[in-house]
C-alpha positions, 0 to 999 in steps of 0.5 A: 500500500502506498501512502502520501503525507500532507498536513491536515486541513481540519481545525479539530484534528492536529497532525497529519493525514495518511492517504491510501488508494481506498481509505484515509487514516486520520491520527491525532498527535498530542504533545507526546508521540506515545499518546496517539489515537487513530481512526479508520475513516471511509472516504467514500461518501454516498448520495442519499437519492431520496433526500436529493429528489425530495429537495428538487421536487420542493424547490421546483414546486416553490419556484413555479408557485412563486414565480422565482426563476429556477437555477440553470441546469448545470447549477442544480446539482451543485445546489442540491449537494449542499443541502443538509443530509444529501451526503451520508455521514462517514463511517468511523472505525477504530484501527486494528493492531495490524493496521496501526502497526503499518501506520506507525511504521509509516509515520516514523519513516515519514518523520525521519525523512522530514527531519533529514530534509530539514537538516539539509535545508538548515545546512544550506541556509547556514551556508547561504547566510555565511556567504552573504554576511562575508560579502557584506563585510567585504563590501564594508572594507571597500568603503575605507579607501574612498573616505579620504578621497571623498574628504579631499573632493569636498574640500576641493569643491568648496575651495574652487567655488570660493576662488573661481566662482565667487572670486572673493578673499576668505579666511583659510583658518575659518574655512578649515574650521567649517570644513571640519564641521561639515566633514564630521556630519559625513563621517561614517565610522560609527555606522561602519563599526555598528554594522560590523558588530551586527554582522558578527552578532548575526553569525554568533546568534546563528550558532547559538542554537535553535529558535533564533529565526525572529532574532536573526530577522531583527538583526537584519533590520538593524543592519539595514538601518546602518547600510541606509545611513551609510548611503545617505552620508556617502556623498560619493558615487563609488561609495553609493555603488557599494551601498547598493550592493550591500543592500542587495546582499542584505535583501537576500538574507531577509528573504531566507531568514523567513525560513528559519524557525 
């Protein structure tokens, strides 16, 4: 007998449903696996023809008497099958020991396959996360060379504007003071440090055990805030390109972290 495993759609039954060719077996899993009650359910539901004919006769008579249009021919059967007691109730019987043994073995095999698959998926996710975190860390290091270059360009742009465009004399000492104040606003050392800490914290949280999915999601959000601040302060074309690449890597982390429990 071949079996297929799927989640149970009903609200009153917890666990799984195993389906065979001619019957389905529903079992209720409690908190402990050794407390399972099984029932054998006949899937085939019979139509009560007498009840169906009675409904049809009454509805047709009321329709003619009150002048209410009848449903289209193709809609009659769908309407009648939804009426009470047209479908007979399913018969429920307890499983025999032999049937229970077969189901028990199938359940254990299915659970074993499920656990193996989750381990494989978890290992693949961990590898993916480490790769993306390493990529962001590498991109973060690429920002450093452009910081000094950015400061020089800002200084050069302001000086050129004063000398060539405005053609005015200015106090160079005062200019240096203003440049220091301006450049401090563009300083990204704090953001770089915080992002680096978040990257390390993400890895350490991932290695700390199970049940860390939401926490990893929160850390990813904090990483996003620091990357966004880097972008707003960069004021440099190459730095902004790096920030875009970092956002792309982080977005892939956010998509996959939803699969972590």
